[in-house]
C-alpha positions as CSV (number, residue, x, y, z in Angstrom):
1,M,87.8,104.3,-23.7
2,S,85.4,101.6,-22.5
3,F,86.1,98.2,-24.2
4,R,82.9,97.1,-22.8
5,P,80.7,98.2,-24.7
6,T,76.5,96.6,-25.5
7,A,76.6,95.4,-29.3
8,V,78.9,93.8,-31.5
9,Q,77.4,94.0,-35.0
10,T,77.9,91.5,-37.3
11,A,79.0,91.4,-41.0
12,G,77.2,92.6,-44.0
13,M,75.8,90.3,-46.5
14,A,73.6,91.0,-49.4
15,D,73.3,89.3,-53.1
16,E,76.3,91.7,-54.6
17,G,78.7,90.7,-52.1
18,W,80.0,90.4,-48.5
19,S,82.6,91.7,-45.5
20,N,83.2,90.7,-42.0
21,F,82.5,93.3,-39.6
22,S,85.9,95.1,-39.5
23,G,85.6,95.8,-43.3
24,R,89.0,94.4,-43.5
25,V,87.6,91.2,-46.0
26,A,85.0,92.1,-48.5
27,F,84.1,90.2,-51.5
28,T,82.0,89.4,-54.0
29,P,81.3,85.7,-55.1
30,Q,79.2,84.4,-57.9
31,R,76.0,83.0,-55.7
32,I,74.9,83.1,-52.3
33,A,72.6,80.8,-50.9
34,R,70.8,80.1,-47.9
35,P,69.9,76.4,-47.2
36,K,66.8,75.9,-45.1
37,S,67.4,72.4,-44.7
38,E,70.6,69.6,-44.4
39,A,69.0,67.8,-47.9
40,E,68.9,71.7,-49.7
41,L,72.8,72.1,-48.4
42,R,73.6,68.7,-49.8
43,A,72.3,69.2,-52.7
44,G,73.5,72.9,-53.0
45,V,77.1,71.7,-52.3
46,R,77.0,68.6,-54.6
47,E,76.0,70.8,-57.7
48,A,78.8,73.6,-57.0
49,A,81.7,70.7,-56.7
50,S,80.2,69.1,-59.8
51,A,80.8,72.8,-61.4
52,G,84.0,73.1,-59.9
53,R,83.2,76.1,-57.9
54,T,84.7,76.6,-54.6
55,V,82.8,76.3,-51.7
56,R,82.6,78.4,-48.4
57,V,80.7,79.3,-45.4
58,A,79.3,82.5,-43.7
59,G,78.6,82.9,-40.0
60,T,78.6,86.3,-38.7
61,G,81.9,87.5,-40.3
62,H,83.9,87.7,-36.9
63,S,87.0,86.3,-38.3
64,F,89.9,88.9,-39.6
65,T,91.0,86.5,-41.9
66,P,90.1,85.7,-45.6
67,L,88.5,82.1,-44.2
68,V,85.2,82.7,-46.2
69,Q,86.1,84.4,-49.2
70,T,85.3,82.8,-52.6
71,D,84.6,84.1,-55.9
72,G,82.1,80.6,-56.2
73,L,79.4,79.6,-53.9
74,L,79.1,81.3,-50.4
75,V,76.7,79.4,-48.1
76,S,74.9,81.3,-45.2
77,L,73.3,79.2,-42.4
78,D,71.2,81.5,-41.2
79,D,68.3,79.6,-42.0
80,L,69.7,76.5,-40.5
81,Q,69.0,77.8,-36.8
82,G,67.6,76.8,-33.7
83,I,67.8,73.7,-30.8
84,E,66.7,70.2,-32.3
85,S,66.7,68.4,-29.5
86,V,68.0,68.1,-25.8
87,D,68.4,65.1,-23.9
88,T,68.5,66.3,-20.3
89,A,69.1,63.1,-18.8
90,K,72.5,63.1,-20.9
91,R,73.1,66.7,-21.0
92,E,73.4,66.9,-24.4
93,A,71.4,69.2,-26.9
94,V,71.5,68.7,-31.1
95,V,72.1,72.2,-32.3
96,R,71.7,73.6,-36.0
97,A,74.9,75.2,-37.1
98,G,73.7,78.0,-37.9
99,T,72.5,79.1,-34.2
100,K,74.3,82.0,-32.8
101,L,75.5,81.6,-29.3
102,H,72.8,84.0,-27.5
103,A,70.2,82.7,-29.2
104,L,71.2,79.2,-26.7
105,G,71.3,80.5,-23.4
106,E,67.5,80.9,-22.4
107,P,66.2,77.7,-24.3
108,L,68.9,76.0,-22.3
109,L,68.1,77.6,-19.2
110,A,64.3,76.7,-19.6
111,H,65.8,72.8,-19.3
112,G,68.4,73.7,-16.3
113,L,71.5,73.4,-18.4
114,A,74.1,75.7,-20.2
115,M,77.1,75.5,-22.1
116,Q,80.4,75.0,-19.9
117,N,81.6,78.3,-21.4
118,M,81.9,80.4,-24.4
119,G,83.8,83.1,-25.8
120,D,83.0,87.0,-24.8
121,V,81.6,87.5,-28.4
122,D,77.8,85.9,-28.4
123,V,76.6,86.6,-31.8
124,Q,79.0,83.9,-33.4
125,A,77.3,81.1,-35.2
126,L,78.0,77.8,-33.7
127,A,79.5,76.1,-36.1
128,G,82.2,79.8,-36.6
129,A,83.3,79.4,-33.1
130,V,83.6,75.8,-33.1
131,S,85.4,75.9,-36.8
132,T,88.0,78.4,-35.9
133,G,88.8,77.9,-31.9
134,T,86.8,80.4,-30.5
135,H,87.4,80.8,-26.5
136,G,86.9,81.7,-23.4
137,T,89.3,82.1,-20.1
138,G,89.6,79.6,-17.3
139,P,93.0,77.5,-16.7
140,G,90.3,74.2,-16.2
141,L,88.2,75.4,-19.4
142,A,88.9,74.7,-23.1
143,N,87.8,76.0,-25.8
144,V,83.8,75.8,-27.6
145,S,84.8,73.2,-29.6
146,S,86.0,71.2,-27.2
147,Q,82.2,70.7,-26.0
148,L,81.4,69.0,-29.0
149,V,81.0,65.2,-28.4
150,G,78.8,64.7,-31.9
151,A,78.4,66.5,-35.5
152,R,77.0,66.0,-39.0
153,L,79.4,67.0,-41.6
154,V,78.2,67.6,-45.3
155,L,81.0,66.6,-47.6
156,A,81.9,67.6,-50.9
157,S,79.9,64.9,-52.4
158,G,77.2,66.1,-51.2
159,E,76.8,62.9,-48.5
160,A,76.1,63.7,-44.7
161,L,78.7,62.4,-42.1
162,E,78.2,61.6,-39.0
163,L,81.0,62.2,-36.5
164,T,80.5,60.8,-32.7
165,A,82.9,61.1,-29.8
166,D,82.3,57.0,-28.9
167,G,82.1,56.3,-32.7
168,D,85.1,58.1,-34.3
169,P,87.1,60.3,-31.8
170,D,89.7,60.7,-34.4
171,R,87.8,62.3,-37.2
172,L,85.8,64.2,-34.3
173,D,88.9,65.7,-33.2
174,A,89.8,66.4,-36.5
175,A,86.7,68.2,-37.1
176,R,86.7,70.1,-34.0
177,V,88.7,72.9,-35.3
178,S,89.0,72.5,-39.0
179,L,87.9,76.0,-40.8
180,G,85.0,74.3,-43.1
181,L,88.3,72.8,-44.8
182,L,86.4,68.9,-44.0
183,G,82.9,69.9,-45.4
184,I,80.1,72.0,-43.8
185,F,78.4,71.5,-40.5
186,S,74.6,71.0,-40.4
187,T,74.1,69.9,-37.1
188,L,76.2,69.9,-33.6
189,T,75.7,68.2,-30.5
190,L,76.9,69.9,-27.4
191,R,78.4,68.6,-24.1
192,L,76.3,70.9,-21.5
193,V,76.5,71.3,-17.7
194,P,73.8,72.1,-15.2
195,A,72.6,75.5,-15.1
196,Y,74.7,78.0,-12.8
197,R,75.2,81.6,-12.1
198,L,78.3,83.3,-12.0
199,H,79.5,86.4,-10.0
200,E,81.2,89.0,-11.7
201,R,83.7,91.8,-10.5
202,V,85.7,94.3,-12.3
203,W,88.2,96.3,-11.0
204,R,91.5,98.5,-12.1
205,A,95.0,98.3,-11.2
206,D,98.6,99.2,-11.5
207,T,99.8,96.7,-14.3
208,E,102.6,95.4,-12.0
209,A,100.2,95.2,-9.0
210,C,98.1,93.2,-11.7
211,L,100.8,91.2,-13.0
212,A,102.0,90.6,-9.1
213,E,98.5,89.1,-8.4
214,L,98.4,87.4,-11.5
215,D,99.1,83.4,-10.6
216,A,96.5,83.3,-7.3
217,N,94.2,85.5,-9.5
218,I,94.2,82.9,-12.0
219,A,94.1,80.1,-9.3
220,R,91.7,81.9,-7.2
221,H,88.8,82.2,-9.9
222,R,87.0,79.8,-12.5
223,H,87.3,82.7,-14.9
224,F,90.1,85.8,-14.7
225,E,91.4,88.2,-18.0
226,F,92.5,91.6,-17.7
227,W,92.9,94.0,-20.2
228,W,95.9,96.2,-20.6
229,Y,95.4,99.7,-21.7
230,P,98.5,101.1,-23.1
231,H,98.1,104.8,-23.0
232,R,97.5,104.8,-19.3
233,D,99.4,101.7,-18.2
234,F,96.8,100.0,-15.9
235,A,95.1,96.8,-16.2
236,E,91.2,96.2,-15.8
237,Q,90.8,93.0,-14.2
238,K,87.9,90.7,-14.4
239,A,86.9,87.4,-12.2
240,L,84.1,85.4,-12.6
241,Q,83.4,82.9,-10.1
242,P,80.4,80.4,-9.7
243,T,77.7,81.0,-7.2
244,D,74.4,80.3,-5.5
245,A,74.2,83.8,-4.5
246,E,71.0,85.7,-5.7
247,P,71.7,88.8,-8.0
248,E,70.1,91.3,-5.4
249,S,73.1,90.0,-3.2
250,V,75.4,92.6,-4.9
251,A,72.9,95.3,-5.9
252,G,74.2,98.7,-5.6
253,R,78.1,97.3,-5.4
254,K,80.6,99.0,-8.2
255,G,81.7,96.7,-10.8
256,E,79.9,93.7,-9.7
257,R,76.8,91.5,-10.8
258,I,75.3,88.2,-10.5
259,D,73.2,86.5,-13.4
260,W,73.3,83.3,-14.9
261,S,76.3,82.0,-17.0
262,A,74.9,83.0,-20.6
263,R,74.1,86.5,-19.6
264,I,77.5,87.2,-17.7
265,L,79.9,85.6,-20.3
266,P,79.6,87.8,-23.2
267,S,80.6,91.2,-23.7
268,V,79.6,93.6,-26.1
269,R,81.6,95.4,-29.0
270,E,80.5,98.6,-30.7
271,L,83.5,99.9,-32.0
272,R,84.8,97.9,-35.1
273,F,88.9,96.9,-35.1
274,N,91.3,94.5,-36.2
275,E,92.8,91.7,-34.0
276,M,96.2,89.5,-33.6
277,E,95.8,86.7,-31.0
278,Y,98.3,84.1,-30.5
279,S,98.3,81.3,-27.5
280,V,102.0,80.8,-25.9
281,P,102.2,77.8,-23.4
282,A,100.9,78.9,-19.9
283,E,104.1,79.3,-18.2
284,A,105.7,81.8,-21.0
285,G,102.3,83.8,-20.7
286,P,103.7,86.7,-18.2
287,E,106.8,87.0,-19.7
288,C,105.5,87.2,-23.3
289,F,103.1,89.8,-21.9
290,R,105.9,91.5,-20.5
291,A,107.9,91.5,-24.0
292,V,104.7,92.7,-25.5
293,R,104.0,95.7,-23.4
294,E,107.7,97.0,-23.6
295,R,107.6,96.7,-27.6
296,M,104.4,98.5,-27.9
297,R,105.8,101.2,-24.9
298,S,108.7,101.8,-26.8
299,R,107.9,101.4,-30.5
300,W,104.2,101.6,-30.8
301,P,103.0,104.7,-27.9
302,D,100.1,105.9,-30.2
303,V,98.5,102.8,-30.1
304,V,95.4,102.7,-27.6
305,W,93.6,100.1,-27.7
306,P,93.8,97.6,-24.9
307,V,95.4,94.3,-24.6
308,E,93.6,91.2,-23.3
309,Y,95.3,88.3,-21.6
310,R,93.7,85.1,-21.0
311,T,93.9,81.1,-19.8
312,L,93.1,78.3,-21.7
313,G,93.0,74.7,-20.9
314,A,94.5,71.6,-22.9
315,D,92.3,70.0,-25.4
316,S,92.6,67.2,-27.9
317,A,91.2,69.3,-31.4
318,W,94.4,68.8,-34.2
319,L,94.3,72.1,-34.9
320,S,93.4,74.1,-31.6
321,T,96.0,76.7,-30.4
322,A,95.9,74.7,-27.3
323,H,96.1,70.9,-28.6
324,R,97.8,69.1,-25.9
325,R,99.1,72.0,-23.9
326,A,97.8,74.5,-21.3
327,S,97.9,78.1,-22.9
328,V,97.5,81.9,-22.4
329,A,96.0,83.9,-25.4
330,I,97.3,87.6,-26.0
331,S,95.1,89.5,-27.9
332,L,96.4,93.0,-29.8
333,H,93.8,95.3,-31.4
334,Q,93.7,98.2,-33.9
335,D,90.9,100.8,-34.7
336,A,89.3,99.4,-38.0
337,K,90.1,102.6,-39.6
338,L,93.7,102.6,-39.3
339,D,96.3,100.1,-40.8
340,P,97.2,97.7,-38.1
341,D,100.0,95.6,-40.7
342,A,102.9,97.2,-39.3
343,F,102.1,97.0,-35.7
344,F,101.0,93.6,-35.8
345,A,104.1,92.6,-37.4
346,D,106.5,93.7,-35.0
347,C,104.8,92.6,-32.0
348,E,104.3,89.2,-33.5
349,A,107.9,88.6,-33.4
350,V,107.4,88.3,-29.7
351,F,104.9,85.6,-29.8
352,R,106.5,83.4,-32.3
353,A,109.7,83.9,-29.8
354,H,107.6,82.3,-27.4
355,E,106.5,79.6,-29.2
356,G,102.8,81.5,-29.9
357,R,100.3,79.7,-32.2
358,P,98.2,82.0,-33.8
359,H,94.4,82.4,-33.8
360,W,93.2,80.9,-37.0
361,G,90.1,83.8,-37.1
362,K,92.7,86.6,-36.5
363,L,95.6,88.5,-38.5
364,H,99.3,86.7,-38.5
365,T,101.5,85.7,-41.5
366,C,102.7,82.2,-40.6
367,T,103.4,80.0,-43.6
368,A,102.2,76.1,-44.2
369,A,105.9,75.1,-43.1
370,E,105.4,77.2,-39.9
371,L,102.2,76.3,-38.8
372,A,103.3,72.6,-39.5
373,R,106.1,73.0,-36.9
374,L,103.5,74.4,-34.5
375,Y,101.0,71.5,-34.9
376,P,102.2,67.9,-33.8
377,E,99.1,66.3,-36.1
378,W,99.7,68.7,-38.9
379,E,99.9,66.2,-41.6
380,R,97.1,63.6,-40.6
381,F,94.9,66.8,-40.7
382,R,96.2,67.5,-44.2
383,A,95.7,63.7,-45.2
384,L,91.7,63.6,-43.9
385,R,90.7,67.0,-45.8
386,S,92.4,65.0,-48.8
387,E,90.4,62.2,-48.2
388,L,87.5,64.2,-47.4
389,D,88.0,66.7,-50.0
390,P,90.3,65.6,-52.8
391,A,89.5,68.3,-55.4
392,G,89.7,70.9,-52.8
393,T,86.1,72.3,-53.0
394,F,86.2,73.9,-49.4
395,A,89.8,75.5,-50.0
396,N,89.8,78.7,-51.4
397,P,93.0,80.6,-52.2
398,Y,94.2,81.5,-48.6
399,L,93.5,78.2,-47.3
400,R,95.1,76.4,-50.3
401,E,98.8,78.7,-49.5
402,L,98.0,78.1,-45.5
403,F,97.8,74.5,-45.7
404,G,99.7,73.5,-48.5
405,I,96.9,72.1,-50.7
406,A,98.0,71.8,-54.1
């Protein structure tokens, strides 16, 4: 089974209802709105808040938890897309929040610029990728939200709050990974880098051989990850390294290609699945993976979906899974047609034993009290949320329980 297909597809949204891309989360909101401007977004939020309706925002449905579920107003940002401006001297771009990641690469390349890094799913809306802590791999590379240097946030009052790294770094750090609890992004300002090419190399190895070379491969490459295939106990490894070479220089080489970063970083997901991911301290990564591998081989021999292993640089976002600590992210997958709960819960105990923090968009069973222990800025975030949205307009039942919101 290949896990490198060519296209992931998105959630379903129609006037009568919404579902995420795996089908696990499905609901019917009272209303679905598609504002075409920030002014229209502000008016819609103000009206819903005045009527006491919960407001949530849908991207492309790549979260497996019920983050967007609401019986009130569901906002789609699909009509708020595109790049508003590019400052090549400052290497910054102002991007509308609903812009899909795959729509950024070529326009930025035309300006000689690129995102520093991105995850391996590029159909996500930028606001969703930022808000849930989406990340790629690389020990010197933090998650997508770390590239944010400014944002406009529509509050429950209908006002727009301007956040900048220079003017209000604390609030920007709170907003970077905020699950839509503080407000709705209308635009985001990204810090960019000069456009660069990546040389991709993919190869297979025995699992023990992969682990023996793991530290060296992580140190040697800007990006390194592996997928462990439990049914055959081998690892498919992928390394990406910046290069000035032309694509033709690797033509004909199996498992190799060279292209601009935005064309190399994404993978495509045709197969539908549910997922659990925990980030553990980087030094605990190999031991945690070995424990997961042993548990799966001894207790879950029928699971054939691969386990992903990636590295992640520390950052300052208050709710980032890599807040103030270099991390390793380990992801479990199960076919969307199968119930993953027992399998995930059994392996979740391993992640918790290694001080793991769960990915906000992926399945977990952590409580508010458990999360508070894992995040040093937890109470500061809760206080800011209460200040900006005292009535809890942006808090659905799932998030109220998760964050202890009355």
